[in-house]
Kinemage of the C-alpha trace (Angstrom):
@kinemage 1
@onewidth
@group {chain A} dominant
@subgroup {mainchain}
@vectorlist {calphas} color= white
{ca unk a 1} P 99.867 117.587 83.621
{ca unk a 2} L 101.464 115.116 81.235
{ca unk a 3} L 99.121 113.190 78.921
{ca unk a 4} L 100.155 109.942 77.244
{ca unk a 5} L 98.487 107.234 75.183
{ca unk a 6} L 101.012 104.526 74.346
{ca unk a 7} L 102.739 102.240 76.832
{ca unk a 8} L 106.270 103.344 75.775
{ca unk a 9} L 105.313 106.981 76.352
{ca unk a 10} L 103.733 106.037 79.668
{ca unk a 11} L 106.923 104.340 80.850
{ca unk a 12} L 109.033 107.386 80.004
{ca unk a 13} L 106.642 109.727 81.811
{ca unk a 14} L 106.264 107.377 84.769
{ca unk a 15} L 110.028 107.134 85.244
{ca unk a 16} L 110.168 110.909 85.731
{ca unk a 17} L 107.644 110.970 88.599
{ca unk a 18} L 108.852 111.364 92.185
{ca unk a 19} L 108.080 108.391 94.404
{ca unk a 20} L 105.757 107.253 95.854
{ca unk a 21} L 103.129 107.361 93.124
{ca unk a 22} L 99.413 107.202 93.867
{ca unk a 23} L 97.204 105.902 91.058
{ca unk a 24} L 93.531 106.588 90.336
{ca unk a 25} L 92.091 104.344 87.586
{ca unk a 26} L 88.815 105.621 86.106
{ca unk a 27} L 86.462 105.105 83.183
{ca unk a 28} L 86.015 108.848 82.854
{ca unk a 29} L 82.929 111.058 83.028
{ca unk a 30} L 84.258 112.106 86.401
{ca unk a 31} L 82.314 113.307 89.411
{ca unk a 32} L 83.183 114.388 92.935
{ca unk a 33} L 83.697 110.783 94.025
{ca unk a 34} L 86.504 110.333 91.496
{ca unk a 35} L 88.029 113.662 92.459
{ca unk a 36} L 88.039 112.641 96.123
{ca unk a 37} L 90.287 109.721 95.142
{ca unk a 38} L 92.686 112.099 93.411
{ca unk a 39} L 92.720 114.313 96.508
{ca unk a 40} L 93.465 111.356 98.755
{ca unk a 41} L 96.326 110.332 96.471
{ca unk a 42} L 97.614 113.910 96.378
{ca unk a 43} L 97.618 114.070 100.180
{ca unk a 44} L 99.486 110.781 100.625
{ca unk a 45} L 101.852 110.528 97.665
{ca unk a 46} L 104.601 112.592 96.030
{ca unk a 47} L 103.031 112.103 92.590
{ca unk a 48} L 99.584 111.253 91.277
{ca unk a 49} L 98.810 109.325 88.101
{ca unk a 50} L 95.335 108.630 86.738
{ca unk a 51} L 93.902 106.740 83.808
{ca unk a 52} L 90.768 107.140 81.715
{ca unk a 53} L 89.727 104.000 79.876
{ca unk a 54} L 86.234 102.682 79.205
{ca unk a 55} L 87.135 99.023 79.431
{ca unk a 56} L 85.181 96.968 76.874
{ca unk a 57} L 86.151 93.696 78.571
{ca unk a 58} L 83.941 94.386 81.591
{ca unk a 59} L 80.764 95.033 79.589
{ca unk a 60} L 78.507 92.212 78.449
{ca unk a 61} L 77.083 92.453 74.900
{ca unk a 62} L 73.730 93.574 76.344
{ca unk a 63} L 75.249 96.339 78.492
{ca unk a 64} L 75.885 100.021 77.855
{ca unk a 65} L 79.441 100.156 76.412
{ca unk a 66} L 78.499 102.186 73.328
{ca unk a 67} L 76.378 104.658 75.287
{ca unk a 68} L 78.563 104.911 78.392
{ca unk a 69} L 78.944 108.664 79.068
{ca unk a 70} L 82.216 110.225 77.925
{ca unk a 71} L 83.650 113.759 78.123
{ca unk a 72} L 87.437 113.524 78.062
{ca unk a 73} L 88.200 117.282 77.756
{ca unk a 74} L 86.072 117.952 80.848
{ca unk a 75} L 87.726 115.056 82.697
{ca unk a 76} L 91.214 116.310 81.888
{ca unk a 77} L 90.418 119.799 83.152
{ca unk a 78} L 89.034 118.372 86.388
{ca unk a 79} L 92.075 116.149 86.987
{ca unk a 80} L 94.478 118.976 86.244
{ca unk a 81} L 92.667 121.181 88.754
{ca unk a 82} L 93.250 118.476 91.382
{ca unk a 83} L 96.995 118.453 90.751
{ca unk a 84} L 97.262 115.133 88.915
{ca unk a 85} L 100.731 114.829 87.397
{ca unk a 86} L 100.209 112.165 84.738
{ca unk a 87} L 97.131 110.966 82.873
{ca unk a 88} L 97.125 107.828 80.751
{ca unk a 89} L 94.493 107.617 78.015
{ca unk a 90} L 95.003 104.204 76.414
{ca unk a 91} L 92.897 103.092 73.486
{ca unk a 92} L 91.311 99.624 73.241
{ca unk a 93} L 94.022 98.777 70.709
{ca unk a 94} L 96.721 99.651 73.240
{ca unk a 95} L 95.136 97.562 75.986
{ca unk a 96} L 93.922 94.645 73.862
{ca unk a 97} L 96.018 94.459 70.686
{ca unk a 98} L 95.206 92.026 67.914
{ca unk a 99} L 95.768 88.471 69.095
{ca unk a 100} L 95.265 89.311 72.775
{ca unk a 101} L 94.390 86.172 74.757
{ca unk a 102} L 95.456 86.538 78.406
{ca unk a 103} L 92.873 87.037 81.149
{ca unk a 104} L 92.958 87.342 84.932
{ca unk a 105} L 90.289 85.430 86.845
{ca unk a 106} L 89.673 85.845 90.564
{ca unk a 107} L 87.654 82.861 91.712
{ca unk a 108} L 85.384 82.771 94.769
{ca unk a 109} L 84.663 86.438 95.521
{ca unk a 110} L 83.563 87.053 91.923
{ca unk a 111} L 80.889 84.360 91.971
{ca unk a 112} L 78.519 86.246 94.298
{ca unk a 113} L 76.449 89.453 94.194
{ca unk a 114} L 77.428 91.363 91.033
{ca unk a 115} L 79.140 88.269 89.680
{ca unk a 116} L 75.850 86.372 89.648
{ca unk a 117} L 74.162 89.145 87.700
{ca unk a 118} L 77.100 90.003 85.419
{ca unk a 119} L 79.080 86.761 85.017
{ca unk a 120} L 81.794 88.134 82.685
{ca unk a 121} L 82.220 91.471 84.452
{ca unk a 122} L 84.949 90.760 86.983
{ca unk a 123} L 87.197 88.904 84.556
{ca unk a 124} L 87.295 92.142 82.584
{ca unk a 125} L 87.836 94.231 85.712
{ca unk a 126} L 90.627 92.052 87.101
{ca unk a 127} L 92.389 91.876 83.742
{ca unk a 128} L 92.343 95.586 83.038
{ca unk a 129} L 93.360 96.549 86.580
{ca unk a 130} L 96.252 94.066 86.495
{ca unk a 131} L 97.395 95.602 83.205
{ca unk a 132} L 97.045 99.127 84.589
{ca unk a 133} L 99.015 98.204 87.710
{ca unk a 134} L 101.735 96.528 85.667
{ca unk a 135} L 102.107 99.515 83.356
{ca unk a 136} L 101.882 102.342 85.916
{ca unk a 137} L 103.585 100.534 88.831
{ca unk a 138} L 102.207 102.743 91.608
{ca unk a 139} L 102.837 102.257 95.300
{ca unk a 140} L 99.222 103.036 96.180
{ca unk a 141} L 95.982 102.698 94.185
{ca unk a 142} L 92.702 104.390 95.069
{ca unk a 143} L 89.191 103.017 94.597
{ca unk a 144} L 85.719 104.006 95.790
{ca unk a 145} L 83.613 102.108 98.314
{ca unk a 146} L 80.547 102.424 96.061
{ca unk a 147} L 81.917 99.509 94.010
{ca unk a 148} L 82.412 97.455 97.153
{ca unk a 149} L 82.751 94.059 95.492
{ca unk a 150} L 85.186 95.460 92.944
{ca unk a 151} L 87.391 96.652 95.793
{ca unk a 152} L 87.305 93.182 97.377
{ca unk a 153} L 88.204 91.559 94.045
{ca unk a 154} L 91.074 93.961 93.353
{ca unk a 155} L 92.492 93.603 96.843
{ca unk a 156} L 92.411 89.805 96.489
{ca unk a 157} L 94.017 89.960 93.038
{ca unk a 158} L 96.776 92.299 94.214
{ca unk a 159} L 97.518 90.027 97.161
{ca unk a 160} L 97.420 86.802 95.150
{ca unk a 161} L 99.591 88.144 92.311
{ca unk a 162} L 102.070 89.827 94.677
{ca unk a 163} L 101.559 93.360 93.404
{ca unk a 164} L 103.522 95.612 95.800
{ca unk a 165} L 100.634 98.074 95.917
{ca unk a 166} L 98.513 99.315 98.809
{ca unk a 167} L 94.830 99.260 97.826
{ca unk a 168} L 93.109 102.280 99.386
{ca unk a 169} L 89.297 102.291 99.469
{ca unk a 170} L 87.742 105.726 99.975
{ca unk a 171} L 84.220 106.597 101.189
{ca unk a 172} L 81.181 106.914 98.941
{ca unk a 173} L 80.369 110.465 97.817
{ca unk a 174} L 76.678 111.287 97.718
{ca unk a 175} L 74.440 113.964 96.284
{ca unk a 176} L 72.688 116.230 98.786
{ca unk a 177} L 69.627 113.987 98.790
{ca unk a 178} L 71.717 110.887 99.493
{ca unk a 179} L 72.001 109.293 96.033
{ca unk a 180} L 75.461 107.801 95.561
{ca unk a 181} L 77.382 109.634 92.852
{ca unk a 182} L 77.705 107.555 89.693
{ca unk a 183} L 78.503 108.286 86.064
{ca unk a 184} L 75.345 106.343 85.187
{ca unk a 185} L 73.091 108.759 87.096
{ca unk a 186} L 73.021 110.863 83.913
{ca unk a 187} L 70.828 108.184 82.312
{ca unk a 188} L 67.978 108.743 84.786
{ca unk a 189} L 64.852 110.632 83.782
{ca unk a 190} L 63.742 113.340 86.248
{ca unk a 191} L 61.167 110.969 87.753
{ca unk a 192} L 63.687 108.115 87.968
{ca unk a 193} L 66.259 110.439 89.529
{ca unk a 194} L 63.789 111.367 92.253
{ca unk a 195} L 62.825 107.726 92.791
{ca unk a 196} L 66.454 106.595 92.996
{ca unk a 197} L 66.818 108.207 96.411
{ca unk a 198} L 65.086 105.079 97.713
{ca unk a 199} L 68.478 103.305 97.551
{ca unk a 200} L 70.112 105.472 100.197
{ca unk a 201} L 66.850 105.660 102.165
{ca unk a 202} L 66.686 101.873 102.348
{ca unk a 203} L 70.281 101.673 103.545
{ca unk a 204} L 69.551 104.340 106.159
{ca unk a 205} L 66.650 102.196 107.424
{ca unk a 206} L 69.025 99.240 107.754
{ca unk a 207} L 71.593 101.398 109.538
{ca unk a 208} L 69.004 102.695 111.994
{ca unk a 209} L 67.689 99.191 112.705
{ca unk a 210} L 71.236 97.985 113.341
{ca unk a 211} L 71.958 100.912 115.662
{ca unk a 212} L 68.759 100.125 117.569
{ca unk a 213} L 69.960 96.574 118.154
{ca unk a 214} L 68.603 94.561 115.239
{ca unk a 215} L 71.175 91.919 114.275
{ca unk a 216} L 69.227 89.325 112.264
{ca unk a 217} L 70.635 89.376 108.737
{ca unk a 218} L 67.369 88.369 107.105
{ca unk a 219} L 65.439 91.077 108.940
{ca unk a 220} L 67.978 93.672 107.802
{ca unk a 221} L 67.753 92.456 104.206
{ca unk a 222} L 63.960 92.508 104.299
{ca unk a 223} L 63.786 96.025 105.722
{ca unk a 224} L 65.740 97.301 102.713
{ca unk a 225} L 63.905 95.225 100.115
{ca unk a 226} L 60.468 96.174 101.443
{ca unk a 227} L 61.213 99.888 101.138
{ca unk a 228} L 62.692 99.554 97.656
{ca unk a 229} L 59.736 97.500 96.440
{ca unk a 230} L 57.381 100.190 97.704
{ca unk a 231} L 58.819 102.546 95.054
{ca unk a 232} L 56.874 102.011 91.796
{ca unk a 233} L 59.780 102.998 89.525
{ca unk a 234} L 62.276 100.696 91.250
{ca unk a 235} L 62.911 97.125 90.067
{ca unk a 236} L 64.908 95.333 92.744
{ca unk a 237} L 67.595 92.926 91.594
{ca unk a 238} L 69.087 91.982 94.959
{ca unk a 239} L 69.674 93.020 98.546
{ca unk a 240} L 72.600 91.362 100.320
{ca unk a 241} L 73.852 91.267 103.893
{ca unk a 242} L 77.225 89.581 103.610
{ca unk a 243} L 80.647 89.136 105.135
{ca unk a 244} L 82.621 92.153 103.857
{ca unk a 245} L 85.680 90.060 102.945
{ca unk a 246} L 84.310 86.757 101.636
{ca unk a 247} L 80.983 88.254 100.426
{ca unk a 248} L 79.176 85.141 101.647
{ca unk a 249} L 75.606 85.849 102.737
{ca unk a 250} L 75.224 86.052 106.505
{ca unk a 251} L 72.615 83.852 108.151
{ca unk a 252} L 71.237 84.396 111.630
{ca unk a 253} L 72.589 87.226 113.793
{ca unk a 254} L 75.316 89.551 112.500
{ca unk a 255} L 78.232 89.003 114.879
{ca unk a 256} L 80.854 91.290 113.332
{ca unk a 257} L 80.988 93.609 110.355
{ca unk a 258} L 78.494 93.237 107.517
{ca unk a 259} L 78.324 94.642 104.005
{ca unk a 260} L 74.775 95.538 103.031
{ca unk a 261} L 74.636 96.041 99.283
{ca unk a 262} L 71.932 96.275 96.661
{ca unk a 263} L 71.295 96.606 92.947
{ca unk a 264} L 68.174 98.239 91.540
{ca unk a 265} L 66.934 99.138 88.066
{ca unk a 266} L 65.200 102.421 87.306
{ca unk a 267} L 64.009 101.999 83.764
{ca unk a 268} L 67.066 100.704 81.902
{ca unk a 269} L 69.521 102.211 84.399
{ca unk a 270} L 71.058 99.863 86.947
{ca unk a 271} L 72.374 101.454 90.148
{ca unk a 272} L 74.238 99.951 93.093
{ca unk a 273} L 74.865 101.185 96.624
{ca unk a 274} L 76.060 99.833 99.972
{ca unk a 275} L 76.920 100.488 103.593
{ca unk a 276} L 79.139 98.648 106.061
{ca unk a 277} L 77.624 97.846 109.443
{ca unk a 278} L 79.734 97.501 112.563
{ca unk a 279} L 82.836 99.125 111.117
């Protein structure tokens, strides 16, 4: 597995890869969800490239950039075991050199859900992903469904900016008790970790209600929020039942597909999760 840091070295290494190239961008501290993306890329592409970069532009000053979990040697061993051919490890200075002043802004789909809670987040996400795409130039890029809004934003950006890249969104990987795998799960205390299962339990309640014929968006939202609020260690930020492409909140009966997503604090740790109904 080739490891590079600078953009010139990346371009040399990238030119040597057989086409098509599948790309897995990450912020490191990998778990099985990340590795499933690498496996999907390995199955569908002649070569696999990945990146590890904790992107400062997507963290607000009050968020956890400094404490975000990192273990690059472990990550590299895991990616090599999955057959990744090329790993790019840019530094902040490589990605945002002195005098940097160009940003990518996706408009409507970033104003809702996570965008309301983290207003600078998606500008940072869209900018760094555009830079990663431009530098790596893959044919396919792989993202996880857990960050559902991020996937919508990146797909819109790739379409609007004419990136010739297929955006592949892979299923959420969960722990045995249902908690969605996340690098931030390491922050949870034992009691918070046990309580956090309420996220997947609340989504399962919504799924069951939908399967039994419930279609009213507000009833589905309330069934999730009621269960979450019954957990003393959970502090609910939002529950959404929205159009999975526009992310606009659904009112009245759900006629087609719906993205049910939520954000919840356990102590200082903020976790998100989601399911798609009708699809």
